[in-house]
C-alpha positions as CSV (number, residue, x, y, z in Angstrom):
1,M,71.5,80.0,130.8
2,N,71.2,82.9,128.4
3,P,69.0,81.6,125.2
4,R,69.0,84.2,122.9
5,P,72.5,82.9,121.3
6,I,70.9,79.7,121.0
7,V,67.6,80.7,119.6
8,K,69.5,82.6,117.1
9,E,71.5,78.9,115.9
10,I,68.3,77.3,115.8
11,I,66.7,79.8,113.4
12,A,69.5,79.8,111.2
13,A,69.5,75.9,111.1
14,L,65.7,76.3,110.3
15,E,66.5,79.0,107.5
16,V,68.9,76.3,105.6
17,L,66.0,73.8,105.6
18,S,63.4,76.3,104.6
19,D,61.0,75.0,101.7
20,P,59.2,77.9,99.8
21,Q,56.2,75.7,98.7
22,R,55.8,75.1,102.4
23,I,55.8,78.1,103.1
24,E,52.8,79.3,100.4
25,K,50.7,75.9,101.4
26,S,50.4,77.1,105.3
27,K,48.5,80.3,104.0
28,T,46.2,78.0,103.4
29,Y,46.3,74.9,105.9
30,F,47.4,76.8,109.1
31,P,47.0,80.0,108.3
32,T,48.7,82.6,111.2
33,S,49.8,85.7,112.1
34,M,53.3,84.5,112.8
35,K,55.9,83.7,110.5
36,V,56.3,80.6,108.8
37,M,59.7,79.0,107.8
38,G,58.5,76.2,105.5
39,V,60.5,73.3,108.0
40,I,58.8,69.8,107.7
41,N,58.1,68.1,110.9
42,P,61.0,65.2,110.6
43,D,63.3,68.3,109.9
44,Q,62.2,70.2,112.8
45,K,62.9,66.4,115.3
46,A,66.2,66.6,113.8
47,V,66.8,69.9,115.2
48,I,65.5,69.2,118.6
49,K,67.5,66.0,118.8
50,E,70.8,67.8,118.1
51,L,69.8,70.3,120.9
52,K,69.4,67.6,123.1
53,D,72.4,66.0,122.2
54,R,74.4,69.0,122.4
55,Y,73.1,70.5,125.8
56,K,72.7,67.4,127.7
57,Q,73.9,69.1,130.8
58,W,70.9,71.3,131.3
59,S,68.3,71.7,133.9
60,E,64.4,71.5,133.2
61,H,64.3,75.5,134.2
62,D,67.5,75.9,131.1
63,W,65.0,73.8,128.7
64,I,61.6,76.0,129.8
65,N,63.4,79.3,129.4
66,L,64.5,78.1,125.9
67,S,61.2,77.1,124.7
68,K,59.9,80.0,126.1
69,A,62.1,82.4,123.9
70,L,61.3,80.3,121.2
71,V,57.7,81.2,121.4
72,A,58.6,84.5,122.0
73,T,60.3,85.1,118.3
74,E,56.5,84.4,116.8
75,I,58.1,81.9,114.3
76,F,55.6,79.2,113.9
77,E,58.4,76.4,113.6
78,C,59.9,77.7,117.1
79,Q,56.8,77.8,118.7
80,I,56.2,73.8,118.0
81,I,59.8,72.9,118.8
82,A,59.3,74.7,121.6
83,F,55.9,72.9,122.5
84,E,57.6,69.0,121.1
85,M,60.5,69.5,123.6
86,I,58.2,70.5,126.5
87,G,55.2,67.7,125.5
88,R,57.7,64.8,125.2
89,N,59.8,65.0,128.1
90,K,57.8,63.9,131.4
91,K,61.0,65.8,133.4
92,L,59.8,69.0,132.1
93,L,56.0,68.5,132.2
94,N,56.5,68.0,135.8
95,A,58.8,71.3,136.3
96,L,56.4,73.5,134.7
97,Q,54.2,75.8,137.2
98,F,51.3,77.5,136.5
99,S,52.6,81.1,135.5
100,D,55.0,79.2,132.9
101,L,51.8,79.1,130.3
102,A,51.4,82.6,130.3
103,D,55.0,82.6,128.2
104,L,54.2,79.3,126.5
105,G,50.7,79.8,125.0
106,K,51.4,83.6,123.6
107,N,50.3,83.1,119.2
108,L,47.9,80.6,119.6
109,D,46.0,81.5,116.5
110,N,46.1,78.3,114.4
111,W,45.1,75.1,115.0
112,A,48.4,73.4,114.3
113,S,49.5,75.0,117.1
114,V,46.8,75.1,119.1
115,D,46.1,71.3,119.0
116,L,49.7,70.4,120.5
117,Y,49.8,72.6,122.9
118,S,46.5,71.5,124.2
119,V,47.1,67.6,123.7
120,G,50.7,68.0,124.7
121,I,50.8,70.6,127.3
122,Y,47.6,72.7,128.9
123,G,45.5,69.2,129.2
124,V,48.2,67.4,130.7
125,L,48.6,69.7,133.1
126,W,45.1,69.6,133.9
127,G,45.3,66.1,134.5
128,K,48.0,67.0,137.0
129,G,46.6,69.5,138.9
130,V,48.0,72.3,138.0
131,V,45.7,73.7,135.6
132,G,42.3,73.9,137.4
133,D,38.9,73.3,136.3
134,S,38.2,76.7,136.8
135,D,41.4,77.8,134.6
136,I,39.0,75.5,131.9
137,E,36.0,77.2,132.7
138,R,37.5,80.3,131.9
139,L,38.6,79.6,128.3
140,L,35.4,78.3,127.8
141,K,33.9,81.2,128.7
142,S,36.1,83.3,126.4
143,D,35.1,85.6,122.9
144,N,38.6,84.1,121.6
145,H,37.4,80.8,119.4
146,W,41.4,79.5,120.1
147,E,40.6,80.1,123.4
148,R,37.7,78.2,123.6
149,R,39.0,75.2,121.4
150,V,42.4,74.7,124.1
151,A,39.8,73.9,126.8
152,V,38.0,71.4,124.2
153,V,41.2,69.9,122.9
154,S,42.3,69.9,126.3
155,T,40.1,67.2,127.3
156,V,41.7,64.8,124.5
157,A,44.8,64.9,127.0
158,L,43.0,63.8,130.3
159,N,41.7,60.7,128.1
160,L,45.0,59.5,125.6
161,K,47.2,57.0,127.4
162,S,50.2,58.4,125.6
163,R,49.8,61.7,126.9
164,G,49.3,60.4,130.4
165,G,45.8,60.6,130.4
166,T,43.8,57.8,132.1
167,G,40.3,58.0,131.0
168,D,38.3,61.3,132.7
169,T,34.6,61.5,131.7
170,P,32.7,64.1,134.1
171,R,35.0,66.8,133.0
172,T,35.1,65.5,129.2
173,I,31.3,65.3,129.4
174,R,31.4,68.7,131.2
175,V,32.9,70.7,128.6
176,C,31.3,69.3,125.6
177,E,28.2,69.7,127.0
178,Q,29.1,73.7,127.1
179,V,30.1,73.8,123.7
180,V,27.1,71.9,122.2
181,D,26.1,75.4,120.7
182,D,29.0,76.3,120.0
183,H,28.6,77.2,115.3
184,H,32.6,78.0,115.3
185,D,33.9,75.2,112.9
186,M,37.0,75.3,114.9
187,I,34.9,74.4,118.1
188,R,32.5,71.9,116.2
189,K,36.1,69.7,114.7
190,A,37.6,70.1,118.8
191,L,34.1,68.8,119.8
192,S,34.0,65.9,117.6
193,W,37.7,64.6,118.4
194,A,37.1,65.0,121.9
195,L,34.2,63.0,122.4
196,R,35.6,59.9,119.7
197,E,38.7,60.0,121.3
198,L,36.2,59.2,125.0
199,S,34.5,56.8,123.1
200,K,37.6,54.6,122.6
201,S,37.6,54.3,127.0
202,D,34.0,55.0,128.3
203,R,31.7,54.5,125.0
204,E,28.4,54.2,127.0
205,A,28.9,57.9,128.0
206,V,29.3,58.7,124.6
207,V,26.4,57.0,123.3
208,E,24.2,58.7,126.1
209,F,25.8,62.4,124.9
210,M,24.9,61.8,121.5
211,E,21.1,60.5,122.4
212,K,20.8,63.7,124.8
213,Y,22.7,66.1,121.8
214,D,22.4,64.6,119.0
215,S,19.4,67.4,117.7
216,R,21.8,70.1,118.5
217,L,25.1,69.1,117.1
218,A,26.4,70.2,114.0
219,G,25.9,67.6,111.0
220,R,29.9,66.8,110.8
221,V,29.9,66.1,114.9
222,S,27.0,63.9,114.7
223,R,28.0,62.5,111.2
224,E,31.5,61.8,112.9
225,V,31.1,60.6,116.3
226,H,28.4,57.9,115.3
227,H,30.8,56.8,112.5
228,K,33.1,56.5,115.3
229,L,30.3,54.5,117.5
230,E,29.6,52.1,114.9
231,F,32.7,51.3,112.7
232,G,35.8,52.7,115.2
233,T,36.6,55.3,112.4
234,K,36.1,59.3,112.1
235,N,35.0,58.4,108.5
């Protein structure tokens, strides 16, 4: 299956749904080097449904190739559609190989793309053993804060039932400990999220973490996690 003609069809469909105001909003909400077409999430999902209905006979390999081709367009909505198609399909997730991630993980330069990729794909594959602990360690040592965020946000998938997570305190805490002193705002936000998600399955582990590291944590991390522990909500 040659994905190029289908990618062109998808882009044409997105152009019809484009909203100039949303394009402008994206410049401050999730700045990215990719082209943004300004298509809202429900309309993106409608495009995905149309694809699934039209190409029911496709193999997992076909869908993965289409997803890679969509990412290669360097269009934000195409990337998000690719991540949604794979992240919501257990058969595609089971068919993914580590080598596929090099193509799928391109252009991760904004929080919206990074978080969807990390929770829906990378973190899920970590839980399955396709991504190894050494791969997470490599990301944590990266100078690129988006790669470090992938590592931290991937812990969410380990603890999120809707993504197949069953709870993994040791690996989550090990990652969180390595970014306690990371002062980038994107990492601080990711750390808060990781700890709050873990608190749902292992509250005591998060309490112990906060007792040990609270004095070194950024104020927002401390406030959000303590609020979660005390009231069950972020704020």
